[in-house]
C-alpha positions as CSV (number, residue, x, y, z in Angstrom):
1,X,-54.8,-113.9,-204.6
2,X,-56.4,-111.0,-206.2
3,X,-54.6,-109.6,-209.1
4,X,-54.8,-105.5,-208.9
5,X,-53.8,-103.2,-211.9
6,X,-53.3,-99.6,-211.7
7,X,-54.9,-97.4,-214.6
8,X,-55.4,-93.6,-215.3
9,X,-58.9,-92.5,-216.0
10,X,-58.9,-90.8,-219.4
11,X,-61.6,-88.4,-218.3
12,X,-60.4,-87.2,-214.8
13,X,-56.9,-88.5,-215.3
14,X,-57.1,-90.1,-211.7
15,X,-55.4,-93.2,-210.8
16,X,-57.4,-96.2,-210.2
17,X,-56.6,-99.6,-208.6
18,X,-58.8,-102.3,-210.2
19,X,-59.1,-105.8,-208.9
20,X,-59.4,-107.9,-212.1
21,X,-61.1,-111.0,-210.6
22,X,-63.9,-109.1,-209.2
23,X,-64.0,-106.3,-211.6
24,X,-64.2,-103.3,-209.2
25,X,-62.0,-100.2,-208.1
26,X,-59.9,-101.1,-205.0
27,X,-58.8,-97.8,-204.6
28,X,-58.5,-94.3,-206.3
29,X,-56.4,-91.2,-206.1
30,X,-57.4,-88.0,-207.5
31,X,-54.7,-86.0,-209.2
32,X,-54.5,-82.2,-209.7
33,X,-56.5,-80.6,-212.2
34,X,-54.6,-79.8,-215.5
35,X,-54.6,-75.9,-216.0
36,X,-56.8,-75.4,-218.8
37,X,-55.9,-72.0,-220.9
38,X,-58.1,-70.3,-223.2
39,X,-57.4,-70.2,-227.0
40,X,-56.6,-66.4,-226.5
41,X,-53.8,-67.4,-224.2
42,X,-52.3,-69.7,-226.0
43,X,-52.0,-67.2,-228.8
44,X,-50.5,-64.6,-226.8
45,X,-47.7,-67.1,-225.8
46,X,-47.2,-68.4,-229.5
47,X,-46.9,-64.6,-230.2
48,X,-44.4,-63.9,-227.5
49,X,-42.2,-66.9,-228.5
50,X,-42.4,-65.6,-232.2
51,X,-41.2,-62.1,-231.0
52,X,-38.3,-63.9,-228.9
53,X,-37.0,-66.0,-231.7
54,X,-37.0,-62.9,-234.1
55,X,-35.0,-61.0,-231.7
56,X,-32.7,-63.5,-231.2
57,X,-32.2,-64.0,-234.9
58,X,-31.7,-60.4,-235.5
59,X,-29.1,-60.1,-232.8
60,X,-27.2,-63.3,-234.1
61,X,-27.5,-61.5,-237.6
62,X,-26.0,-58.3,-236.3
63,X,-23.2,-60.2,-234.4
64,X,-22.4,-62.1,-237.8
65,X,-22.1,-58.7,-239.9
66,X,-19.8,-57.6,-237.2
67,X,-17.6,-60.5,-237.5
68,X,-17.7,-60.1,-241.2
69,X,-16.7,-56.3,-241.0
70,X,-13.8,-57.1,-238.6
71,X,-12.6,-60.0,-241.0
72,X,-12.8,-57.7,-243.7
73,X,-10.8,-54.8,-241.9
74,X,-7.9,-57.4,-240.9
75,X,-8.0,-58.5,-244.5
76,X,-7.3,-55.0,-245.7
77,X,-4.9,-54.4,-243.2
78,X,-3.0,-57.3,-243.8
79,X,-2.8,-56.4,-247.6
80,X,-1.5,-52.9,-246.9
81,X,1.5,-54.6,-244.9
82,X,2.8,-56.3,-247.9
């Protein structure tokens, strides 16, 4: 009985089924090519991510300041009532 293993080609990422005893490829299946992006595209994506993070940070900072201001107003109001 032939022992067959499945491996992935490190170059083209195709799946290969290899007969170990005969040392031959029994079957192969090509996979979709991975999308290769340019360095400029990667830099642009990273810049966009950075901008989104900065926007979220600023909005969180504004929200925190608003909470602090509201807490101070409530504290001052409670002191005046006494």
